[in-house]
Rosetta silent file (secondary structure, phi, psi, omega in degrees, C-alpha in Angstrom):
SEQUENCE: XXXXXXXXXXXXXXXXXXXXXXXXXXXXXXXXXXXXXXXXXXXXXXXXXXXXXXXXXXXXXXXXXXXXXXXXXXXXXXXXXXXXXXXXXXXXXXXXXXXXXXXXXXXXXXXXXXXXXXXXXXXXXXXXXXXXXXXXXXXXXXXXXXXXXXXXXXXXXXXXXXXXXXXXXXXXXXXXXXXXXXXXXXXXXXXXXXXXXXXXXXXXXXXXXXXXXXXXXXXXXXXXXXXXXXXXXXXXXXXXXXXXXXXXXXXXXXXXXXXXXXXXXXXXXXXXXXXXXXX
SCORE:     score description
SCORE:     0.000 S_00000001
   1 L     0.000  -22.238 -173.811  -44.372  -23.269    6.192 S_00000001
   2 H   -59.330  -45.828  179.711  -47.070  -22.544    3.635 S_00000001
   3 H   -69.665  -41.061  177.554  -49.167  -20.321    5.951 S_00000001
   4 H   -61.810  -40.559  179.112  -46.067  -18.659    7.415 S_00000001
   5 H   -61.617  -44.986  179.980  -44.793  -18.063    3.902 S_00000001
   6 H   -65.947  -40.700  178.322  -48.068  -16.440    2.875 S_00000001
   7 H   -61.199  -39.213 -179.460  -48.147  -14.337    6.040 S_00000001
   8 H   -67.573  -43.980  178.545  -44.613  -13.161    5.303 S_00000001
   9 H   -62.401  -43.457  179.177  -45.433  -12.284    1.693 S_00000001
  10 H   -60.625  -43.702 -178.670  -48.566  -10.397    2.792 S_00000001
  11 H   -64.024  -38.168  179.729  -46.585   -8.435    5.394 S_00000001
  12 H   -71.623  -38.155  178.732  -43.943   -7.463    2.818 S_00000001
  13 H   -65.817  -37.858  177.829  -46.545   -6.438    0.256 S_00000001
  14 H   -64.118  -27.761  179.371  -48.280   -4.230    2.837 S_00000001
  15 L   -94.176    5.628  176.306  -44.914   -2.513    3.382 S_00000001
  16 L    61.096   37.383  174.608  -44.429   -2.127   -0.376 S_00000001
  17 L   -67.006  147.996  177.804  -41.226   -4.200   -0.473 S_00000001
  18 L   -67.183  159.774  178.698  -39.837   -4.703   -3.969 S_00000001
  19 H   -60.535  -38.432  179.924  -40.384   -8.043   -5.697 S_00000001
  20 H   -64.424  -40.793  178.211  -36.662   -8.786   -5.471 S_00000001
  21 H   -65.269  -42.107  179.302  -36.649   -8.166   -1.710 S_00000001
  22 H   -60.421  -45.948 -179.675  -39.703  -10.369   -1.251 S_00000001
  23 H   -63.870  -42.435 -178.903  -38.102  -13.224   -3.183 S_00000001
  24 H   -63.261  -45.356 -177.899  -34.802  -12.847   -1.320 S_00000001
  25 H   -65.213  -43.715  179.218  -36.436  -12.836    2.128 S_00000001
  26 H   -62.973  -41.086  179.421  -38.637  -15.851    1.398 S_00000001
  27 H   -63.090  -41.956  179.773  -35.610  -17.755    0.048 S_00000001
  28 H   -58.969  -49.110 -178.134  -33.573  -16.957    3.171 S_00000001
  29 H   -66.774  -36.351  178.079  -36.242  -18.316    5.537 S_00000001
  30 H   -63.841  -43.026 -179.926  -36.787  -21.373    3.340 S_00000001
  31 H   -69.707  -35.341  176.262  -33.051  -22.156    3.405 S_00000001
  32 H   -62.224  -45.039  178.345  -32.881  -21.578    7.164 S_00000001
  33 H   -64.077  -38.924  179.552  -35.706  -24.088    7.672 S_00000001
  34 H   -67.163  -33.351  179.802  -34.018  -26.527    5.295 S_00000001
  35 H   -64.535  -41.174 -179.491  -30.725  -26.277    7.188 S_00000001
  36 H   -96.596   -5.217  177.813  -32.346  -27.336   10.469 S_00000001
  37 L    56.297   42.400  173.349  -35.012  -29.496    8.788 S_00000001
  38 L  -160.436  170.219 -176.731  -37.834  -27.994   10.797 S_00000001
  39 L   -59.612  138.693  178.682  -40.202  -25.048   10.839 S_00000001
  40 H   -63.983  -18.467  177.819  -38.431  -21.687   11.257 S_00000001
  41 H   -65.741  -19.825 -177.067  -40.969  -20.929   14.001 S_00000001
  42 H  -107.603   16.982  179.882  -39.114  -23.455   16.169 S_00000001
  43 L  -100.636  130.986 -176.629  -35.577  -22.156   15.544 S_00000001
  44 L   -82.033  167.795  178.694  -33.901  -20.247   18.381 S_00000001
  45 H   -66.443  -33.918  177.392  -31.868  -17.074   18.082 S_00000001
  46 H   -64.857  -39.932  177.745  -28.718  -19.023   18.938 S_00000001
  47 H   -66.610  -39.331  178.322  -29.436  -21.452   16.086 S_00000001
  48 H   -63.587  -40.878  177.855  -30.081  -18.550   13.731 S_00000001
  49 H   -64.865  -40.510  178.272  -26.747  -16.989   14.722 S_00000001
  50 H   -64.666  -34.632  178.111  -24.984  -20.327   14.202 S_00000001
  51 H   -65.728  -41.982  178.374  -26.554  -20.575   10.752 S_00000001
  52 H   -64.797  -40.574  177.271  -25.209  -17.144    9.828 S_00000001
  53 H   -62.074  -37.213  176.852  -21.759  -18.143   11.105 S_00000001
  54 H   -62.500  -43.249  179.868  -21.987  -21.246    8.913 S_00000001
  55 H   -65.376  -38.070 -178.736  -22.773  -19.100    5.880 S_00000001
  56 H   -73.219  -47.949 -173.234  -19.884  -16.734    6.646 S_00000001
  57 H   -83.212  -38.471 -176.729  -17.251  -19.316    7.586 S_00000001
  58 L   -94.489  -44.365 -177.793  -18.181  -22.295    5.433 S_00000001
  59 L   -91.153   -5.425  178.037  -20.012  -20.772    2.482 S_00000001
  60 L    55.467   47.658 -179.281  -17.851  -17.607    2.465 S_00000001
  61 L   -65.888  137.231  177.364  -20.892  -15.354    2.241 S_00000001
  62 L   -71.695  164.684 -179.613  -20.132  -11.749    1.268 S_00000001
  63 H   -61.415  -43.620 -176.549  -21.068   -8.904    3.596 S_00000001
  64 H   -62.751  -40.281  178.121  -23.909   -7.737    1.344 S_00000001
  65 H   -68.197  -39.063  177.951  -25.408  -11.239    1.173 S_00000001
  66 H   -61.971  -39.063  179.242  -24.995  -11.645    4.929 S_00000001
  67 H   -61.511  -41.147  179.251  -26.848   -8.361    5.427 S_00000001
  68 H   -64.562  -42.439 -179.967  -29.808   -9.678    3.402 S_00000001
  69 H   -61.065  -48.668 -179.387  -29.891  -12.891    5.461 S_00000001
  70 H   -63.137  -42.564  179.646  -29.893  -11.026    8.764 S_00000001
  71 H   -61.643  -42.046 -179.724  -32.536   -8.560    7.540 S_00000001
  72 H   -65.696  -44.490 -179.518  -34.795  -11.411    6.392 S_00000001
  73 H   -64.665  -43.771  178.269  -34.419  -13.337    9.655 S_00000001
  74 H   -60.630  -44.546 -179.809  -35.051  -10.217   11.729 S_00000001
  75 H   -61.623  -45.899 -177.043  -38.126   -9.369    9.687 S_00000001
  76 H   -61.501  -47.303 -174.957  -39.538  -12.891    9.986 S_00000001
  77 H   -78.957  -29.961  179.862  -39.121  -13.196   13.740 S_00000001
  78 H   -82.173  -45.978 -173.935  -40.073   -9.630   14.633 S_00000001
  79 H   -87.642  -44.180 -175.302  -42.987   -9.055   12.243 S_00000001
  80 H   -83.874  -45.661 -178.306  -44.359  -12.543   11.581 S_00000001
  81 L   -93.827   -3.536  175.611  -43.651  -14.297   14.882 S_00000001
  82 L    60.089   34.581  178.555  -43.963  -11.097   16.982 S_00000001
  83 L   -93.713  136.577  178.536  -40.760  -11.748   18.939 S_00000001
  84 L   -89.195  175.631 -175.154  -38.994   -8.763   20.486 S_00000001
  85 L   -65.714  -28.245 -179.875  -35.245   -8.208   20.673 S_00000001
  86 L   -67.856  -31.097 -178.046  -35.066   -9.519   24.252 S_00000001
  87 L   -98.708  -16.300  179.465  -36.355  -12.926   23.198 S_00000001
  88 L  -151.278  116.800 -175.746  -34.739  -13.092   19.749 S_00000001
  89 L  -135.690  123.571  174.268  -31.603  -11.229   18.718 S_00000001
  90 L  -128.315  115.103 -175.920  -29.497  -11.532   15.562 S_00000001
  91 L   -79.902  154.282  171.657  -26.851   -8.811   15.144 S_00000001
  92 L   -82.365  145.076  175.549  -25.785   -7.166   11.904 S_00000001
  93 L   -79.214  152.930  176.898  -22.174   -7.633   10.874 S_00000001
  94 L   -68.222  132.966 -176.751  -19.972   -4.568   10.558 S_00000001
  95 L   -69.584  132.231  176.453  -19.938   -3.423    6.963 S_00000001
  96 L   -80.813  139.555 -178.825  -16.699   -3.954    5.107 S_00000001
  97 L  -101.808   92.866  178.813  -15.394   -0.914    3.258 S_00000001
  98 L  -112.348  139.905  175.000  -14.195   -2.094   -0.147 S_00000001
  99 L   -86.550  126.855  179.181  -13.653    0.146   -3.153 S_00000001
 100 L   -70.229  146.491  174.422  -15.316   -1.289   -6.262 S_00000001
 101 L   -70.760  142.821  175.507  -13.199   -1.824   -9.341 S_00000001
 102 L  -123.502  162.657  178.264  -13.991    0.516  -12.196 S_00000001
 103 L   -93.539  141.962  174.780  -13.226    0.388  -15.878 S_00000001
 104 L   -74.568  167.692  178.229  -10.907    2.900  -17.487 S_00000001
 105 H   -62.833  -37.399  178.633  -12.125    4.920  -20.449 S_00000001
 106 H   -66.487  -39.340  178.529   -9.974    2.798  -22.768 S_00000001
 107 H   -65.206  -37.386  178.399  -11.436   -0.414  -21.340 S_00000001
 108 H   -67.753  -40.808  176.433  -14.953    0.905  -21.889 S_00000001
 109 H   -60.458  -42.177  178.896  -14.122    1.823  -25.484 S_00000001
 110 H   -64.626  -42.127  179.511  -12.789   -1.696  -26.027 S_00000001
 111 H   -59.303  -45.428  179.103  -15.896   -3.210  -24.424 S_00000001
 112 H   -64.522  -39.278 -175.520  -18.149   -1.239  -26.776 S_00000001
 113 H   -66.418  -38.380 -176.056  -16.000   -2.109  -29.791 S_00000001
 114 H   -84.147  -11.737 -179.203  -16.098   -5.887  -29.240 S_00000001
 115 L   -86.413  102.901 -176.288  -19.858   -5.953  -28.501 S_00000001
 116 L   -90.074  -21.923  179.066  -21.446   -6.655  -31.878 S_00000001
 117 L   -71.705  120.928 -174.743  -24.936   -7.472  -30.606 S_00000001
 118 H   -61.125  -38.559 -178.627  -26.946   -4.232  -30.997 S_00000001
 119 H   -64.837  -47.818 -179.477  -29.162   -4.958  -28.011 S_00000001
 120 H   -66.886  -37.649  178.933  -26.248   -5.619  -25.661 S_00000001
 121 H   -61.054  -43.446  179.235  -24.342   -2.641  -27.037 S_00000001
 122 H   -66.041  -38.471  179.270  -27.277   -0.341  -26.256 S_00000001
 123 H   -64.209  -44.912 -179.628  -27.623   -1.771  -22.746 S_00000001
 124 H   -64.881  -39.709  179.449  -23.939   -1.209  -21.952 S_00000001
 125 H   -65.884  -37.842  177.107  -24.067    2.336  -23.308 S_00000001
 126 H   -63.340  -45.220 -178.551  -27.127    3.076  -21.168 S_00000001
 127 H   -61.392  -40.857 -177.267  -25.445    1.749  -18.027 S_00000001
 128 H   -82.878  -42.204 -176.242  -22.343    3.858  -18.591 S_00000001
 129 H   -64.854  -43.345 -174.290  -23.873    6.987  -20.119 S_00000001
 130 H  -111.053   -0.348  178.886  -26.561    7.509  -17.488 S_00000001
 131 L    63.536   38.938 -176.460  -25.171    5.468  -14.568 S_00000001
 132 L   -85.095  150.457  170.982  -28.255    3.273  -14.438 S_00000001
 133 L   -74.411  155.000 -179.137  -28.760    0.164  -12.348 S_00000001
 134 H   -61.467  -41.250 -179.602  -29.362   -3.041  -14.323 S_00000001
 135 H   -62.314  -32.574  178.687  -32.864   -3.375  -12.881 S_00000001
 136 H   -72.132  -37.811 -179.262  -33.634    0.151  -14.096 S_00000001
 137 H   -65.237  -49.069 -174.795  -32.354   -0.565  -17.608 S_00000001
 138 H   -69.946  -16.919  179.256  -34.338   -3.752  -18.158 S_00000001
 139 L  -100.407   10.159  175.271  -37.564   -2.083  -16.967 S_00000001
 140 L   -70.783  143.501  174.077  -37.321    0.880  -19.340 S_00000001
 141 E  -112.605  168.165  178.291  -40.167    1.295  -21.805 S_00000001
 142 H   -57.116  -39.380 -176.117  -40.212    3.092  -25.148 S_00000001
 143 H   -69.069  -16.901 -179.163  -42.185    5.945  -23.538 S_00000001
 144 H   -76.458  -14.689  179.862  -39.434    6.508  -20.953 S_00000001
 145 E   -93.127  107.657 -179.013  -37.087    7.817  -23.648 S_00000001
 146 E  -101.206   93.797 -176.128  -37.880   11.514  -24.199 S_00000001
 147 L   -72.426  -21.780  179.668  -35.895   12.441  -27.292 S_00000001
 148 L   -75.232  -44.715 -179.418  -37.366   15.971  -27.377 S_00000001
 149 L   -88.009   -8.233 -178.569  -36.281   16.927  -23.862 S_00000001
 150 L    58.932   46.999  175.707  -33.151   14.743  -24.073 S_00000001
 151 E  -137.459  160.243  173.816  -33.906   12.942  -20.796 S_00000001
 152 E  -117.224  131.559  178.189  -34.717    9.409  -19.682 S_00000001
 153 E   -92.784  118.702  176.532  -37.422    8.879  -17.075 S_00000001
 154 E   -97.792  111.665 -176.933  -36.516    6.261  -14.468 S_00000001
 155 E   -97.716  128.245  175.568  -39.759    5.117  -12.886 S_00000001
 156 E    52.685   55.048  174.558  -39.815    3.563   -9.443 S_00000001
 157 E   -71.869 -161.878 -179.278  -36.077    2.985   -9.139 S_00000001
 158 L   -58.620  133.940 -176.452  -34.451    1.804   -5.934 S_00000001
 159 L    83.146   11.026  178.167  -36.404    3.139   -2.969 S_00000001
 160 L    60.444   41.042 -177.917  -39.553    3.461   -5.130 S_00000001
 161 E  -116.482  142.870  173.220  -38.399    6.831   -6.492 S_00000001
 162 E   -94.171  149.893  174.572  -38.800    8.410   -9.927 S_00000001
 163 E  -159.969  164.494  174.929  -36.037   10.548  -11.430 S_00000001
 164 E  -109.961  144.092  173.046  -34.750   11.935  -14.715 S_00000001
 165 E  -128.568  153.713 -177.220  -31.291   11.319  -16.163 S_00000001
 166 E   -69.101  146.689  176.761  -29.743   13.015  -19.214 S_00000001
 167 L  -105.664  104.375 -178.975  -30.042   11.421  -22.636 S_00000001
 168 L   -62.920  141.438  176.423  -26.721   11.771  -24.421 S_00000001
 169 H   -57.611  -37.328  178.503  -26.946   12.591  -28.158 S_00000001
 170 H   -66.352  -42.153  178.382  -24.606    9.650  -28.845 S_00000001
 171 H   -65.593  -40.556  178.972  -26.820    7.345  -26.770 S_00000001
 172 H   -60.255  -43.213  178.143  -29.941    8.640  -28.526 S_00000001
 173 H   -62.681  -39.122  178.743  -28.419    7.831  -31.919 S_00000001
 174 H   -64.698  -44.872 -178.843  -27.527    4.340  -30.632 S_00000001
 175 H   -65.746  -34.530  177.353  -31.057    3.742  -29.328 S_00000001
 176 H   -66.582  -40.853  176.484  -32.568    4.857  -32.632 S_00000001
 177 H   -64.224  -41.087  178.411  -30.393    2.384  -34.537 S_00000001
 178 H   -62.290  -44.779 -177.858  -31.350   -0.320  -32.040 S_00000001
 179 H   -64.249  -40.375  179.235  -35.074    0.470  -32.411 S_00000001
 180 H   -60.605  -33.216 -177.004  -34.885    0.335  -36.233 S_00000001
 181 H   -81.354  -42.061 -173.574  -33.346   -3.126  -36.004 S_00000001
 182 H  -104.320  -26.642  179.839  -35.516   -4.697  -33.297 S_00000001
 183 L    51.008   55.306  175.648  -38.652   -2.480  -33.237 S_00000001
 184 L   -66.096  146.310 -174.918  -39.678   -3.147  -29.610 S_00000001
 185 L  -101.135  -30.295 -179.806  -43.266   -2.082  -28.950 S_00000001
 186 L  -130.519  -73.337  176.716  -43.391   -1.600  -25.160 S_00000001
 187 E   -68.089  135.603  178.914  -40.346   -2.776  -23.214 S_00000001
 188 L   -64.227  -38.279  178.063  -37.202   -1.175  -24.578 S_00000001
 189 L  -126.336   81.208 -178.956  -35.383   -4.481  -24.042 S_00000001
 190 E   -68.564  156.078  177.735  -37.960   -7.295  -24.139 S_00000001
 191 L   -87.285 -161.551  177.812  -37.081  -10.800  -23.063 S_00000001
 192 L   -59.649  -38.437  171.141  -37.708  -14.065  -24.872 S_00000001
 193 L   -92.218  109.958 -175.257  -41.371  -13.434  -24.146 S_00000001
 194 L   -60.251  -13.995  177.888  -41.916   -9.936  -25.630 S_00000001
 195 L   -78.633  -11.774 -178.192  -44.613   -9.289  -23.036 S_00000001
 196 L  -121.464  152.804  179.007  -41.942   -9.339  -20.338 S_00000001
 197 E   -75.687  161.371  173.391  -38.712   -7.342  -19.952 S_00000001
 198 L   -59.068  147.245 -179.402  -35.268   -8.846  -20.334 S_00000001
 199 L   -82.276  157.583  176.424  -33.976  -10.309  -17.070 S_00000001
 200 H   -63.577  -37.883  179.563  -31.140   -8.812  -15.042 S_00000001
 201 H   -63.705  -36.907  178.695  -29.276  -12.108  -15.315 S_00000001
 202 H   -62.079  -43.061  178.150  -29.544  -11.946  -19.097 S_00000001
 203 H   -67.341  -39.570  179.873  -27.920   -8.496  -19.142 S_00000001
 204 H   -65.260  -40.785  178.656  -25.284   -9.641  -16.654 S_00000001
 205 H   -65.021  -38.034  178.334  -24.385  -12.723  -18.699 S_00000001
 206 H   -63.000  -38.368  178.622  -24.029  -10.587  -21.821 S_00000001
 207 H   -66.294  -42.026  179.989  -21.567   -8.354  -19.973 S_00000001
 208 H   -58.288  -42.945  179.943  -19.499  -11.333  -18.798 S_00000001
 209 H   -66.035  -42.090 -179.770  -19.105  -12.550  -22.377 S_00000001
 210 H   -66.723  -38.378  179.121  -18.196   -9.083  -23.625 S_00000001
 211 H   -61.817  -42.941  178.047  -15.686   -8.634  -20.782 S_00000001
 212 H   -64.171  -42.817 -179.723  -13.960  -11.886  -21.732 S_00000001
 213 H   -64.663  -31.310 -179.115  -13.930  -10.895  -25.391 S_00000001
 214 L   -86.166   -0.095 -179.900  -12.404   -7.533  -24.459 S_00000001
 215 L    59.779   38.832  176.090   -9.689   -9.309  -22.399 S_00000001
 216 L   -93.162  119.711 -174.759  -10.665   -7.406  -19.266 S_00000001
 217 L  -100.666   -4.161  178.811   -9.388   -9.321  -16.238 S_00000001
 218 L   -64.187  153.469  176.813  -10.674   -7.025  -13.489 S_00000001
 219 L   -82.137   77.658 -177.438  -13.342   -8.353  -11.137 S_00000001
 220 L  -122.560  155.573  176.225  -16.088   -6.225  -12.652 S_00000001
 221 L  -126.865 -178.503  179.190  -19.739   -6.797  -13.493 S_00000001
 222 L   -61.701  -28.232  178.218  -22.271   -4.849  -15.531 S_00000001
 223 L   -65.695  -21.705  179.216  -22.937   -2.786  -12.378 S_00000001
 224 H   -65.993  -22.309  175.808  -19.336   -1.568  -12.653 S_00000001
 225 H   -65.159  -33.714  175.877  -20.404    0.549  -15.621 S_00000001
 226 H   -66.844  -46.380  177.334  -22.512    2.574  -13.164 S_00000001
 227 H   -60.618  -41.187 -178.894  -19.500    2.984  -10.836 S_00000001
 228 H   -65.363  -40.611  178.122  -17.341    3.956  -13.804 S_00000001
 229 H   -58.511  -49.958 -177.778  -19.882    6.549  -14.944 S_00000001
 230 H   -62.816  -43.383 -179.164  -19.972    8.223  -11.520 S_00000001
 231 H   -64.400  -43.736 -178.754  -16.184    8.198  -11.162 S_00000001
 232 H   -70.481  -33.805  174.932  -15.595    9.621  -14.617 S_00000001
 233 H   -63.303  -42.238  178.680  -18.246   12.327  -14.113 S_00000001
 234 H   -61.772  -43.292  179.676  -16.474   13.350  -10.910 S_00000001
 235 H   -67.201  -26.229  178.623  -13.133   13.484  -12.723 S_00000001
 236 L   -82.154   -3.255  176.992  -14.743   15.611  -15.445 S_00000001
 237 L    97.841    9.016  177.958  -15.735   18.180  -12.824 S_00000001
 238 L   -66.970  136.353 -179.148  -19.422   17.340  -12.360 S_00000001
 239 L   -61.666  138.980 -176.040  -20.740   18.604   -9.021 S_00000001
 240 H   -61.096  -33.012  179.459  -21.095   15.837   -6.424 S_00000001
 241 H   -70.883  -34.490  175.780  -24.723   16.816   -5.662 S_00000001
 242 H   -66.538  -39.280  177.424  -25.636   16.507   -9.347 S_00000001
 243 H   -62.850  -42.243  178.010  -24.041   13.051   -9.410 S_00000001
 244 H   -56.328  -46.701 -178.669  -26.077   12.112   -6.311 S_00000001
 245 H   -66.621  -41.772 -178.590  -29.324   13.111   -8.029 S_00000001
 246 H   -64.901  -38.212 -178.677  -28.456   11.371  -11.292 S_00000001
 247 H   -80.203  -15.254  179.948  -27.578    8.106   -9.550 S_00000001
 248 L    77.350   30.478  178.206  -30.689    8.219   -7.362 S_00000001
 249 L   -77.150  139.672  176.218  -28.808    7.994   -4.057 S_00000001
 250 L   -78.345  -34.401 -176.777  -30.798    8.667   -0.891 S_00000001
 251 L  -120.655  142.780  178.992  -27.704    9.725    1.041 S_00000001
 252 H   -66.204  -23.624 -179.457  -24.733   11.824   -0.052 S_00000001
 253 H   -62.850  -31.306  177.755  -22.470    9.353    1.765 S_00000001
 254 H   -67.200  -34.104 -178.881  -23.182    6.800   -0.966 S_00000001
 255 H   -80.099  -34.255 -176.130  -21.994    9.273   -3.598 S_00000001
 256 H   -63.636  -19.971 -179.766  -18.970   10.505   -1.666 S_00000001
 257 L   -64.325  -22.252  179.542  -17.286    7.114   -1.943 S_00000001
 258 H   -69.830  -17.843  174.285  -16.508    7.957   -5.565 S_00000001
 259 H   -71.826  -22.324  177.185  -14.115   10.601   -4.286 S_00000001
 260 H   -87.040  -23.044 -178.143  -12.116    7.696   -2.827 S_00000001
 261 H   -80.503  -34.844 -173.149  -12.299    5.662   -6.035 S_00000001
 262 L   -67.829  107.044  177.567  -11.049    8.365   -8.392 S_00000001
 263 H   -66.539  -36.596 -179.021   -7.307    7.860   -8.839 S_00000001
 264 H   -62.760  -42.425 -178.931   -7.114   11.026  -10.925 S_00000001
 265 H   -66.962  -43.076 -179.220   -8.656   13.090   -8.129 S_00000001
 266 H   -66.941  -43.866 -175.993   -6.398   11.564   -5.458 S_00000001
 267 H   -67.422  -18.763 -178.966   -3.212   11.861   -7.528 S_00000001
 268 L   -85.007   -7.750 -179.946   -3.855   15.599   -8.089 S_00000001
 269 L   -79.095  121.425 -178.750   -3.720   16.365   -4.341 S_00000001
 270 L   -70.446  141.177  177.948   -0.312   17.872   -3.502 S_00000001
 271 L   -88.658  142.978  176.974    1.647   16.231   -0.708 S_00000001
 272 H   -61.660  -22.051  178.587    3.161   18.415    2.067 S_00000001
 273 H   -62.077  -34.073 -177.697    6.399   16.553    1.366 S_00000001
 274 H   -65.360  -29.026  178.327    6.672   18.325   -1.994 S_00000001
 275 H   -86.960  -36.232 -177.986    6.821   21.695   -0.228 S_00000001
 276 H   -69.996  -34.744 -177.292    8.938   20.581    2.692 S_00000001
 277 L  -130.443   67.707  179.993   11.568   18.924    0.488 S_00000001
 278 L   -68.966  154.221  178.669   11.444   20.542   -2.959 S_00000001
 279 L   -66.143    0.000    0.000   13.860   19.371   -5.599 S_00000001
């Protein structure tokens, strides 16, 4: 597997895959080989399909995780082993359409109030204020915060794209207080090793603790602050195209789902019943 592994890593690097994608794909192929206890080069498409069924039925794999597995297997057999679809075929599962849970404004206020750690407080405010992904937050540097122009520069976000997001005056004041206390020199949120940024898992674990402390029982994660930001911006009247740009979505369809999440927006739509049968 060592040469195949290196070939796979080289192929992904040539295609400029993100580090997270590279790690995920390599892990998928390693686990596939471990399941059958032989080289993945000798695994048939039927065996690969059976492995995916095992993950779905036995391991209760989510759709998003299943999608990563299929993408990794397809990449390995098509690009590394040069097999075409006629000789090796693994289908994608139909995407499930679930609406993510969001936090209410009161729940967000409570979350901020119970978070006493300045670093975690600043991270949560960033996620909600600017609708940032966790990976984008932990890779921010001091230079990315432009207090004069009141914007934050997101460098190489998802899809290898740069963009600007607004810097709220309240968030700026929070970040200044945070900087006075911790004085980071390069990474805005350094990890245990100051030469490296804080990990996504570290930010996620901090959110879980704060959620418990705030007595929030919804199935939400730190990423839900991004969903909440988009939903609340929509309810405040922000144009959907502006929300798309701020969130860094490639397609408007990704942004339009927030029109289905917003209870306020849905509840304001008059029903024909109200006109047909007025009180």
